[in-house]
C-alpha positions as CSV (number, residue, x, y, z in Angstrom):
1,X,-44.8,70.2,-52.7
2,X,-48.3,70.0,-54.2
3,X,-47.1,67.3,-56.6
4,X,-45.5,65.3,-53.7
5,X,-48.7,65.6,-51.6
6,X,-50.8,64.3,-54.5
7,X,-48.5,61.3,-54.9
8,X,-48.4,60.5,-51.2
9,X,-52.2,60.8,-51.1
10,X,-52.4,58.3,-54.0
11,X,-50.2,55.8,-52.1
12,X,-52.1,56.1,-48.9
13,X,-55.5,55.5,-50.6
14,X,-54.3,52.7,-52.9
15,X,-54.6,49.5,-50.8
16,X,-52.9,47.4,-53.5
17,X,-49.7,49.4,-53.3
18,X,-49.3,50.2,-49.6
19,X,-51.7,48.8,-47.0
20,X,-52.0,45.3,-48.4
21,X,-48.3,45.0,-47.6
22,X,-48.7,45.2,-43.8
23,X,-48.2,48.2,-41.6
24,X,-47.3,51.5,-43.3
25,X,-43.7,52.2,-44.2
26,X,-42.2,55.3,-42.6
27,X,-42.3,58.5,-44.8
28,X,-40.2,60.7,-42.5
29,X,-37.1,62.7,-43.5
30,X,-34.3,63.5,-41.1
31,X,-31.1,65.5,-41.6
32,X,-29.4,62.4,-43.0
33,X,-32.0,59.9,-43.9
34,X,-35.4,59.2,-45.4
35,X,-37.9,56.4,-44.5
36,X,-38.4,53.6,-47.0
37,X,-41.9,54.8,-47.7
38,X,-40.5,57.9,-49.3
39,X,-38.3,55.8,-51.6
40,X,-41.3,53.6,-52.5
41,X,-43.1,56.7,-53.9
42,X,-41.1,56.4,-57.1
43,X,-39.7,52.9,-56.9
44,X,-43.0,51.0,-56.9
45,X,-44.3,48.4,-59.4
46,X,-47.3,49.5,-61.4
47,X,-47.6,46.6,-63.9
48,X,-44.9,48.1,-66.2
49,X,-42.4,49.8,-64.0
50,X,-40.3,47.4,-61.8
51,X,-42.3,44.5,-63.4
52,X,-40.7,41.5,-65.1
53,X,-43.0,38.9,-66.7
54,X,-45.9,40.3,-64.8
55,X,-44.2,40.0,-61.5
56,X,-43.4,42.8,-59.0
57,X,-39.7,43.0,-58.6
58,X,-39.6,46.4,-56.9
59,X,-36.9,47.0,-54.3
60,X,-39.2,47.6,-51.3
61,X,-41.5,44.6,-52.1
62,X,-38.5,42.2,-51.9
63,X,-36.7,44.0,-49.1
64,X,-39.5,44.7,-46.5
65,X,-39.7,41.0,-45.4
66,X,-36.0,40.4,-45.1
67,X,-33.9,40.2,-42.0
68,X,-32.2,43.4,-43.2
69,X,-35.5,45.3,-43.2
70,X,-36.4,43.9,-39.8
71,X,-33.0,44.2,-38.2
72,X,-34.1,46.7,-35.5
73,X,-37.3,44.7,-34.7
74,X,-35.7,41.2,-34.7
75,X,-36.9,39.8,-31.3
76,X,-33.9,37.5,-30.9
77,X,-31.5,40.4,-31.4
78,X,-33.4,42.5,-28.9
79,X,-33.4,39.7,-26.4
80,X,-29.6,39.2,-26.7
81,X,-29.0,42.9,-26.2
82,X,-31.3,42.9,-23.1
83,X,-29.5,39.8,-21.8
84,X,-26.1,41.5,-22.2
85,X,-27.3,44.7,-20.5
86,X,-28.9,42.6,-17.7
87,X,-25.6,40.8,-17.0
88,X,-23.4,44.0,-17.4
89,X,-25.6,46.9,-16.4
90,X,-22.7,49.4,-16.0
91,X,-22.0,48.9,-19.7
92,X,-25.5,49.5,-21.0
93,X,-24.6,52.6,-23.0
94,X,-21.6,50.8,-24.7
95,X,-23.7,47.7,-25.4
96,X,-26.7,49.5,-26.9
97,X,-24.7,52.0,-28.9
98,X,-22.6,49.2,-30.4
99,X,-25.6,47.0,-31.3
100,X,-27.8,49.7,-32.7
101,X,-25.0,50.9,-34.9
102,X,-25.7,48.2,-37.5
103,X,-29.2,47.0,-36.4
104,X,-30.8,50.5,-36.3
105,X,-28.3,52.6,-38.4
106,X,-30.5,55.5,-39.3
107,X,-31.4,56.2,-35.6
108,X,-27.8,55.7,-34.5
109,X,-26.1,57.7,-37.2
110,X,-28.6,60.6,-36.9
111,X,-28.1,60.8,-33.1
112,X,-24.3,60.8,-33.5
113,X,-24.5,63.4,-36.2
114,X,-26.6,65.6,-33.9
115,X,-23.9,65.5,-31.2
116,X,-24.8,62.5,-29.1
117,X,-22.1,60.1,-27.9
118,X,-24.4,57.2,-27.3
119,X,-27.7,55.8,-28.7
120,X,-30.1,53.7,-26.6
121,X,-32.6,51.0,-27.3
122,X,-35.3,53.2,-25.8
123,X,-34.6,55.9,-28.3
124,X,-34.6,53.4,-31.1
125,X,-38.0,51.9,-30.1
126,X,-39.6,55.4,-30.1
127,X,-38.3,56.3,-33.6
128,X,-40.1,55.1,-36.7
129,X,-37.1,55.9,-38.9
130,X,-34.7,54.0,-36.6
131,X,-37.2,51.1,-36.8
132,X,-36.9,51.0,-40.6
133,X,-34.0,48.7,-40.1
134,X,-31.2,48.6,-42.6
135,X,-33.0,50.7,-45.1
136,X,-32.5,52.2,-48.6
137,X,-31.0,55.5,-47.4
138,X,-28.4,53.7,-45.4
139,X,-26.7,51.4,-47.8
140,X,-27.1,53.8,-50.8
141,X,-25.4,56.7,-48.9
142,X,-22.3,54.7,-47.7
143,X,-19.1,56.1,-49.2
144,X,-16.3,53.9,-50.4
145,X,-13.5,55.9,-48.9
146,X,-12.5,53.3,-46.2
147,X,-13.6,50.2,-48.0
148,X,-11.6,47.1,-47.3
149,X,-9.8,48.7,-44.4
150,X,-9.9,47.6,-40.8
151,X,-11.2,51.0,-40.0
152,X,-14.4,50.2,-42.0
153,X,-15.3,47.1,-40.0
154,X,-17.7,46.8,-37.0
155,X,-20.2,49.4,-38.3
156,X,-17.7,52.1,-39.2
157,X,-19.4,52.8,-42.5
158,X,-19.0,56.4,-43.6
159,X,-22.1,58.6,-44.3
160,X,-21.6,62.3,-44.8
161,X,-24.3,65.0,-44.6
162,X,-24.0,65.9,-48.3
163,X,-27.2,64.1,-49.3
164,X,-25.5,62.2,-52.0
165,X,-27.1,58.8,-52.7
166,X,-25.3,56.3,-54.8
167,X,-26.7,53.8,-57.4
168,X,-25.2,51.3,-59.9
169,X,-26.5,53.0,-63.1
170,X,-24.9,55.8,-65.0
171,X,-26.7,59.0,-65.9
172,X,-29.3,58.9,-63.1
173,X,-32.4,61.1,-63.2
174,X,-31.5,64.1,-61.0
175,X,-34.6,66.2,-60.6
176,X,-37.0,63.6,-59.4
177,X,-34.7,62.4,-56.6
178,X,-33.9,65.9,-55.5
179,X,-37.6,67.0,-55.5
180,X,-39.0,63.8,-53.9
181,X,-36.4,62.9,-51.3
182,X,-33.8,65.8,-51.3
183,X,-31.0,63.4,-52.3
184,X,-28.6,63.9,-55.2
185,X,-28.2,60.6,-57.1
186,X,-24.7,59.7,-58.2
187,X,-23.5,56.7,-60.2
188,X,-20.8,54.6,-58.5
189,X,-19.6,51.0,-59.0
190,X,-18.9,50.6,-55.3
191,X,-22.5,49.6,-54.8
192,X,-21.6,46.2,-56.2
193,X,-18.5,45.6,-54.0
194,X,-18.3,43.1,-51.1
195,X,-16.6,45.8,-49.1
196,X,-20.0,47.6,-48.8
197,X,-21.5,44.6,-46.9
198,X,-18.3,44.2,-44.9
199,X,-18.8,47.4,-43.0
200,X,-21.3,45.7,-40.8
201,X,-20.9,42.0,-41.6
202,X,-17.3,42.0,-40.4
203,X,-17.9,42.5,-36.7
204,X,-15.5,42.5,-33.8
205,X,-17.1,42.7,-30.3
206,X,-15.3,43.7,-27.1
207,X,-14.8,41.0,-24.4
208,X,-14.4,41.3,-20.7
209,X,-11.8,39.7,-18.4
210,X,-12.7,38.3,-15.0
211,X,-12.5,41.8,-13.4
212,X,-15.1,43.1,-15.8
213,X,-12.6,45.2,-17.8
214,X,-12.6,45.3,-21.6
215,X,-9.6,43.1,-22.5
216,X,-9.7,42.9,-26.3
217,X,-11.9,42.2,-29.3
218,X,-13.5,38.9,-30.5
219,X,-14.3,38.1,-34.2
220,X,-18.1,37.7,-33.8
221,X,-18.6,37.3,-37.5
222,X,-16.1,37.6,-40.4
223,X,-17.7,36.4,-43.7
224,X,-16.0,39.1,-45.7
225,X,-12.5,38.1,-44.4
226,X,-13.4,34.5,-45.1
227,X,-14.4,35.4,-48.6
228,X,-11.1,37.1,-49.1
229,X,-9.5,33.8,-48.3
230,X,-11.3,31.9,-51.0
231,X,-11.4,31.4,-54.8
232,X,-14.2,33.9,-55.3
233,X,-12.4,37.3,-55.3
234,X,-10.3,36.1,-58.2
235,X,-13.5,35.2,-60.0
236,X,-15.0,38.6,-59.2
237,X,-17.9,37.0,-57.4
238,X,-19.1,39.5,-54.8
239,X,-21.5,39.2,-51.9
240,X,-24.2,40.8,-54.0
241,X,-24.0,38.1,-56.7
242,X,-25.5,35.6,-54.3
243,X,-27.4,37.7,-51.8
244,X,-28.9,40.1,-54.4
245,X,-29.5,37.8,-57.4
246,X,-29.0,39.6,-60.7
247,X,-31.3,39.4,-63.7
248,X,-30.5,40.6,-67.2
249,X,-34.0,41.8,-68.0
250,X,-34.3,45.5,-68.8
251,X,-36.2,47.1,-66.0
252,X,-37.7,50.6,-65.7
253,X,-36.8,51.3,-62.1
254,X,-38.9,54.4,-61.4
255,X,-42.4,55.6,-62.5
256,X,-41.7,59.3,-61.6
257,X,-41.3,61.3,-63.7
258,X,-43.6,59.4,-66.1
259,X,-42.0,61.1,-69.1
260,X,-38.6,59.7,-68.2
261,X,-38.8,56.0,-69.2
262,X,-35.3,54.5,-69.0
263,X,-34.7,50.8,-68.9
264,X,-31.8,49.5,-66.8
265,X,-29.9,46.3,-67.0
266,X,-28.8,44.3,-65.1
267,X,-31.2,44.5,-62.2
268,X,-30.3,43.3,-58.7
269,X,-33.3,41.9,-56.8
270,X,-33.3,43.3,-53.3
271,X,-34.1,39.9,-51.7
272,X,-31.0,39.8,-49.4
273,X,-31.5,36.1,-49.4
274,X,-29.9,34.2,-46.6
275,X,-30.7,31.1,-44.5
276,X,-32.6,32.4,-41.5
277,X,-35.8,30.5,-42.1
278,X,-36.6,30.0,-38.5
279,X,-36.5,33.7,-37.6
280,X,-38.4,34.7,-40.8
281,X,-41.2,32.3,-39.7
282,X,-41.1,33.9,-36.2
283,X,-41.5,37.3,-37.8
284,X,-44.3,36.1,-39.9
285,X,-46.1,34.7,-36.9
286,X,-45.8,38.0,-35.0
287,X,-46.4,40.8,-37.5
288,X,-48.8,42.7,-35.4
289,X,-47.0,42.3,-32.1
290,X,-43.7,43.4,-33.6
291,X,-45.2,46.2,-35.7
292,X,-43.7,44.9,-38.9
293,X,-44.2,46.6,-42.3
294,X,-44.5,43.3,-44.3
295,X,-47.5,41.0,-44.7
296,X,-47.5,37.2,-44.3
297,X,-47.5,37.0,-48.1
298,X,-44.3,39.0,-48.2
299,X,-42.7,36.7,-45.6
300,X,-43.9,33.6,-47.5
301,X,-41.9,34.8,-50.6
302,X,-38.8,35.6,-48.6
303,X,-39.0,32.3,-46.7
304,X,-39.3,30.4,-50.0
305,X,-36.2,32.2,-51.3
306,X,-34.3,31.4,-48.1
307,X,-35.3,27.7,-48.3
308,X,-34.2,27.5,-51.9
309,X,-30.9,29.1,-51.0
310,X,-30.3,26.6,-48.3
311,X,-31.3,23.5,-50.3
312,X,-29.8,24.5,-53.7
313,X,-27.0,26.9,-53.3
314,X,-25.3,26.3,-49.9
315,X,-23.9,22.8,-49.9
316,X,-23.5,19.5,-51.8
317,X,-23.9,16.2,-50.1
318,X,-22.3,12.9,-51.2
319,X,-22.5,9.4,-49.7
320,X,-20.2,6.5,-50.5
321,X,-19.7,3.1,-48.7
322,X,-17.2,0.3,-48.3
323,X,-17.3,-2.9,-46.3
324,X,-14.4,-4.5,-44.4
325,X,-13.9,-6.4,-41.2
326,X,-17.6,-6.9,-40.6
327,X,-18.2,-3.2,-40.6
328,X,-20.0,-0.9,-43.1
329,X,-18.0,2.3,-43.7
330,X,-20.2,5.2,-44.7
331,X,-18.4,8.3,-45.9
332,X,-20.5,11.5,-45.8
333,X,-19.0,14.4,-47.7
334,X,-20.2,17.9,-47.5
335,X,-19.0,20.6,-49.9
336,X,-19.4,24.3,-49.2
337,X,-20.8,26.2,-52.2
338,X,-20.8,29.6,-50.5
339,X,-18.1,32.2,-50.3
340,X,-17.7,32.1,-46.5
341,X,-17.7,29.5,-43.7
342,X,-20.9,27.5,-43.4
343,X,-22.9,27.9,-41.2
344,X,-22.0,31.6,-41.5
345,X,-22.5,34.7,-39.4
346,X,-22.9,34.8,-35.7
347,X,-21.8,31.6,-33.9
348,X,-25.2,30.9,-32.4
349,X,-25.9,28.7,-35.5
350,X,-25.1,25.1,-36.2
351,X,-25.2,22.5,-38.9
352,X,-25.0,18.8,-38.3
353,X,-25.2,15.4,-40.0
354,X,-28.1,13.1,-39.2
355,X,-27.2,9.6,-40.3
356,X,-29.4,6.5,-40.1
357,X,-28.8,2.9,-41.2
358,X,-31.6,0.4,-41.4
359,X,-31.8,-3.4,-42.1
360,X,-34.2,-5.1,-44.5
361,X,-36.9,-5.1,-41.8
362,X,-36.5,-1.4,-41.4
363,X,-35.0,-1.8,-38.0
364,X,-32.5,1.0,-37.1
365,X,-29.0,-0.5,-36.7
366,X,-27.3,2.9,-36.2
367,X,-28.4,6.5,-35.9
368,X,-26.4,9.6,-35.0
369,X,-27.7,13.1,-35.0
370,X,-31.5,12.7,-34.4
371,X,-33.3,15.4,-32.4
372,X,-36.2,15.8,-30.0
373,X,-39.4,17.8,-30.4
374,X,-37.7,21.0,-29.3
375,X,-34.9,20.7,-31.8
376,X,-32.2,19.6,-29.3
377,X,-29.8,16.9,-30.6
378,X,-30.0,13.5,-28.8
379,X,-26.7,12.5,-27.2
380,X,-25.2,15.9,-27.2
381,X,-22.2,16.3,-24.8
382,X,-22.7,18.5,-21.8
383,X,-20.4,21.3,-22.9
384,X,-19.9,20.9,-26.6
385,X,-19.5,18.1,-29.2
386,X,-15.9,17.9,-30.6
387,X,-15.1,17.6,-34.3
388,X,-15.0,14.0,-35.5
389,X,-13.2,12.3,-38.5
390,X,-14.4,8.8,-37.5
391,X,-17.7,8.1,-35.7
392,X,-18.5,4.6,-34.5
393,X,-20.8,5.6,-31.5
394,X,-24.4,6.8,-32.0
395,X,-23.8,9.4,-29.3
396,X,-21.1,11.1,-31.3
397,X,-22.5,13.7,-33.6
398,X,-20.8,15.7,-36.3
399,X,-21.8,19.3,-35.6
400,X,-20.3,22.2,-37.6
401,X,-20.3,25.3,-35.4
402,X,-18.3,28.0,-33.7
403,X,-18.2,27.5,-29.9
404,X,-17.2,30.6,-28.0
405,X,-15.0,30.5,-24.9
406,X,-14.2,33.1,-22.2
407,X,-10.8,34.1,-20.9
408,X,-10.7,30.9,-18.8
409,X,-11.4,28.8,-21.9
410,X,-14.8,27.8,-20.6
411,X,-17.8,27.7,-23.0
412,X,-19.9,30.8,-23.0
413,X,-22.9,32.0,-25.0
414,X,-22.5,35.6,-23.8
415,X,-20.9,37.9,-26.3
416,X,-19.2,40.1,-23.8
417,X,-17.5,37.1,-22.3
418,X,-16.4,35.6,-25.7
419,X,-12.7,36.0,-26.1
420,X,-11.9,33.2,-28.5
421,X,-13.2,30.0,-30.1
422,X,-12.7,26.7,-28.4
423,X,-14.1,25.0,-31.5
424,X,-14.6,26.3,-35.0
425,X,-15.1,23.6,-37.6
426,X,-17.5,25.5,-39.8
427,X,-16.7,24.4,-43.3
428,X,-14.6,27.1,-45.0
429,X,-15.1,28.2,-48.6
430,X,-13.1,26.7,-51.5
431,X,-9.6,28.1,-51.6
432,X,-9.4,28.7,-47.9
433,X,-5.7,28.5,-46.8
434,X,-4.0,28.6,-43.4
435,X,-1.2,30.6,-45.0
436,X,-3.5,33.5,-45.9
437,X,-2.6,36.8,-44.1
438,X,-6.0,36.9,-42.4
439,X,-6.0,33.3,-41.2
440,X,-5.4,34.3,-37.5
441,X,-8.8,36.1,-37.6
442,X,-10.7,33.3,-39.3
443,X,-8.8,30.2,-38.0
444,X,-10.1,26.7,-37.6
445,X,-10.1,25.5,-34.0
446,X,-10.3,22.1,-32.3
447,X,-10.0,18.6,-33.7
448,X,-10.7,19.8,-37.3
449,X,-7.2,21.2,-37.5
450,X,-5.7,17.7,-37.5
451,X,-8.5,16.1,-39.6
452,X,-6.7,15.0,-42.8
453,X,-9.8,15.6,-45.0
454,X,-11.2,18.7,-43.4
455,X,-10.6,21.4,-46.1
456,X,-7.9,19.1,-47.4
457,X,-7.2,16.4,-50.0
458,X,-3.9,14.6,-50.0
459,X,-2.8,17.2,-47.4
460,X,-3.4,20.0,-49.8
461,X,-5.7,22.7,-48.4
462,X,-8.6,24.5,-50.0
463,X,-11.2,21.9,-50.8
464,X,-13.9,23.7,-48.9
465,X,-15.3,20.3,-47.8
466,X,-15.2,17.7,-45.1
467,X,-15.6,13.9,-45.1
468,X,-16.9,12.0,-42.0
469,X,-16.4,8.2,-41.8
470,X,-19.1,6.3,-39.9
471,X,-18.1,2.8,-39.0
472,X,-21.0,0.5,-38.3
473,X,-21.0,-3.2,-37.4
474,X,-23.3,-5.1,-39.8
475,X,-24.1,-8.7,-41.0
476,X,-22.7,-10.1,-44.1
477,X,-24.9,-10.9,-47.1
478,X,-27.5,-8.3,-46.1
479,X,-28.9,-5.2,-47.8
480,X,-28.9,-2.0,-45.7
481,X,-30.5,1.4,-46.4
482,X,-28.2,4.4,-45.6
483,X,-29.9,7.7,-45.1
484,X,-28.1,11.0,-44.5
485,X,-29.3,14.6,-44.1
486,X,-27.7,17.9,-43.3
487,X,-29.6,19.8,-40.6
488,X,-29.4,23.5,-39.9
489,X,-30.5,25.6,-36.9
490,X,-30.4,29.4,-36.8
491,X,-30.4,29.3,-32.9
492,X,-28.8,26.6,-30.8
493,X,-31.4,25.8,-28.0
494,X,-28.7,26.2,-25.4
495,X,-28.4,29.9,-26.4
496,X,-32.0,30.4,-25.4
497,X,-31.8,28.2,-22.3
498,X,-29.0,30.3,-20.8
499,X,-31.0,33.6,-20.8
500,X,-34.6,32.3,-20.7
501,X,-35.1,33.0,-17.0
502,X,-33.9,36.6,-17.2
503,X,-36.8,38.9,-16.3
504,X,-36.5,41.6,-19.0
505,X,-39.4,42.5,-21.3
506,X,-37.5,41.8,-24.6
507,X,-36.2,38.5,-23.3
508,X,-39.7,37.5,-22.1
509,X,-41.2,38.4,-25.4
510,X,-38.7,36.5,-27.4
511,X,-38.9,33.4,-25.2
512,X,-42.7,33.3,-25.6
513,X,-42.3,33.5,-29.4
514,X,-39.6,30.9,-29.3
515,X,-41.7,28.4,-27.3
516,X,-44.6,28.9,-29.7
517,X,-42.4,28.0,-32.7
518,X,-40.6,24.6,-32.4
519,X,-37.0,25.0,-33.2
520,X,-36.9,22.0,-35.6
521,X,-33.9,22.0,-37.9
522,X,-34.2,22.9,-41.5
523,X,-33.0,20.1,-43.8
524,X,-30.5,21.5,-46.3
525,X,-29.7,18.3,-48.2
526,X,-30.7,14.6,-47.9
527,X,-29.6,11.5,-49.7
528,X,-29.9,7.8,-49.4
529,X,-28.6,4.6,-51.0
530,X,-29.0,0.8,-50.6
531,X,-25.9,-1.2,-49.9
532,X,-25.6,-5.0,-50.3
533,X,-22.9,-6.1,-47.9
534,X,-20.7,-8.9,-49.1
535,X,-17.2,-10.3,-48.2
536,X,-15.8,-8.1,-51.0
537,X,-13.7,-5.5,-49.3
538,X,-15.1,-2.6,-51.3
539,X,-18.4,-3.4,-52.9
540,X,-18.9,0.1,-54.4
541,X,-15.6,0.0,-56.2
542,X,-16.7,-3.0,-58.2
543,X,-19.7,-1.3,-59.8
544,X,-19.4,-1.8,-63.5
545,X,-20.9,1.1,-65.4
546,X,-24.1,3.0,-64.9
547,X,-27.4,1.2,-64.7
548,X,-31.1,2.1,-64.7
549,X,-33.3,-0.8,-63.5
550,X,-36.9,-1.4,-64.4
551,X,-39.3,0.1,-61.9
552,X,-41.1,-2.2,-59.5
553,X,-44.0,-2.9,-59.4
554,X,-44.9,-2.2,-63.0
555,X,-47.7,-1.6,-63.8
556,X,-48.1,0.4,-60.5
557,X,-50.6,2.2,-58.3
558,X,-50.1,4.3,-56.3
559,X,-46.2,4.2,-56.0
560,X,-43.3,2.5,-57.7
561,X,-39.6,2.1,-56.9
562,X,-36.8,3.0,-59.3
563,X,-33.3,1.7,-58.7
564,X,-30.1,3.0,-60.4
565,X,-26.4,2.8,-59.9
566,X,-23.6,5.3,-60.5
567,X,-20.1,4.2,-61.3
568,X,-18.6,7.6,-61.6
569,X,-19.3,10.6,-59.4
570,X,-21.3,12.9,-61.7
571,X,-24.3,15.3,-62.0
572,X,-27.3,13.1,-62.3
573,X,-30.9,13.8,-63.4
574,X,-33.8,11.3,-63.3
575,X,-37.0,12.7,-64.8
576,X,-40.4,11.4,-65.8
577,X,-42.1,12.2,-69.1
578,X,-45.6,11.5,-70.6
579,X,-46.1,10.0,-74.0
580,X,-45.9,13.4,-75.7
581,X,-42.5,14.1,-74.2
582,X,-43.7,16.6,-71.6
583,X,-41.7,16.5,-68.3
584,X,-44.1,15.7,-65.5
585,X,-41.6,15.1,-62.6
586,X,-38.0,15.6,-61.6
587,X,-36.9,12.8,-59.2
588,X,-33.2,13.5,-59.0
589,X,-31.2,16.6,-60.0
590,X,-27.8,16.9,-58.4
591,X,-24.4,15.4,-57.9
592,X,-24.2,11.8,-56.9
593,X,-21.2,9.8,-55.7
594,X,-20.5,6.2,-56.7
595,X,-23.1,3.9,-55.3
596,X,-26.5,2.3,-55.7
597,X,-29.6,4.4,-55.2
598,X,-33.4,3.9,-55.0
599,X,-36.2,6.4,-55.2
600,X,-39.9,6.1,-54.8
601,X,-42.1,7.7,-57.5
602,X,-45.4,9.0,-56.4
603,X,-47.6,10.4,-59.2
604,X,-49.3,13.0,-57.0
605,X,-49.0,16.5,-58.5
606,X,-50.1,18.3,-55.3
607,X,-53.3,19.9,-54.3
608,X,-54.9,16.5,-54.3
609,X,-54.4,15.9,-58.0
610,X,-52.6,12.9,-59.6
611,X,-51.2,12.0,-63.0
612,X,-53.8,10.1,-65.1
613,X,-53.4,6.5,-66.0
614,X,-51.2,5.7,-68.9
615,X,-47.7,5.1,-70.2
616,X,-44.8,7.1,-68.9
617,X,-41.1,7.2,-69.5
618,X,-38.3,7.8,-67.0
619,X,-34.8,8.9,-68.1
620,X,-31.5,8.8,-66.3
621,X,-28.7,11.1,-67.4
622,X,-25.2,11.6,-66.0
623,X,-22.8,14.3,-66.9
624,X,-19.2,15.3,-65.9
625,X,-17.5,18.5,-67.0
626,X,-20.6,19.3,-69.0
627,X,-20.2,16.2,-71.1
628,X,-23.0,13.5,-71.1
629,X,-21.5,10.1,-70.1
630,X,-24.7,8.1,-69.7
631,X,-28.4,8.2,-70.8
632,X,-31.0,5.5,-70.6
633,X,-34.8,5.6,-70.9
634,X,-37.3,3.0,-69.6
635,X,-41.1,2.7,-69.8
636,X,-43.6,2.3,-66.9
637,X,-47.4,2.1,-66.7
638,X,-49.6,3.8,-64.2
639,X,-53.0,1.9,-63.7
640,X,-55.9,3.2,-61.6
């Protein structure tokens, strides 16, 4: 006990380890659980331990600013719970018990273990351990006995009072864990299984009929079941592979006891990376108000990871064009790179295409999917926007979303009234089939079912993609600029609108935070190309080979334009080098469809600094199936 007191005193007096991270982490110990602060005693970076290339990779440092860590303090979640209770006050115990099960699992599970039959939001708010969110001692104590079974879903994770805590490494150090936290560490491979995540992230919520009686269950979120109906289980790609990125560096994961230096590999970063950039920014802006245990610097790191996840690992975007009958056909293709539907999770999220076409004078000739200053989409239908295969009207917008309906098939944003989906065209993962045994739970709803290229190619399912055809009247012998971007929102504005007037403290608090942070969509991918419209029926199909044009102007200052054409869909890189061969800029790095492209090169390096005058080279490379099929280098001159 004296040793433990000395260590805790060290942590409380070391600003670099604890207090610079935000509010203190809880150190309490209950019958079943321990606060994350107690775990951090041993699992903290000290420059050698839990340090890779000089960077802190410790579990708590990464975790504390994630949505997992802040699950119980999430102001949107609290507002939704308050709204449901306000609308259905007689079901308050059921609502709060159901919701805290996964958002405040240490408080909920401890209460149930101690004989309670319900757990309230008031109890949660008063308990520092409950407010530790989805913490270390929850996930690492879950037993695999019911993994993959229906009985494990909706928060039916199994934790027993045997104080066994699981980890992914064999031969764990026993004495330190027993002495410091009163847990017995045990090696188990189930920590790396998707079924662990599925215990909460496969969620069925009850719904009410018109008489206020519970009439069944609604699949509120089913990413695990969607993953089962994909190519990824056969590849042994688990949830953890994407959401807890693995590094192969050998890492010493604990500094106590100091005599026990054991390096472990691989190491899973506890980043729990997702795509909830908007809520992460809201948390960052309200650290003190919400009593969070992460600093703005912690949130900046987590936000950057989420942004990278959305822009690099979620989708691919392709644009192709044809011209016929005085119309420009723009085909926008989105491919899902994740192991579940996208957008994933709770159906309050949406993803849509913003497409704009301009003429040589930069006048807009067509635009679909633009939004206002509050993040609402212009031209949105009064109830919901259907799925489209062909769009020839600017007021038609391709929105990928789940739209909930009540027992009368009317649109609802209230979970207890959601009995089914009236629309679900969220793009499924690759390999997703309507013949899969679980399809009835994860089905596609609405017009997407009959769309011949939604998750299909030549009527064969499983592409994990969608193609939208925009048909736009244009003038012959004219060059048009086509710009497309994929937009993402964590929260549909109408979700907030329907409960904003409710007078409940948690609702009022969230609405104030929401109004202070414009709900502008995050841009997941963007691409553009120039199209010269001629009488040839399919201009793009006549492209003869790859081409890299000389930049213009050249010499240049401050900017220059580089044009290139792609005759085969391929992975394309366009990079700039100095005369010594050092890479100074990456202009393009991703998959491109057949077409003509242009890009502006700005020699600004950031922070107000610029490349010096001189000779530079730009190189275009294209590869397919890891084989280089084109490479060309050109010279340009920057003059100041």
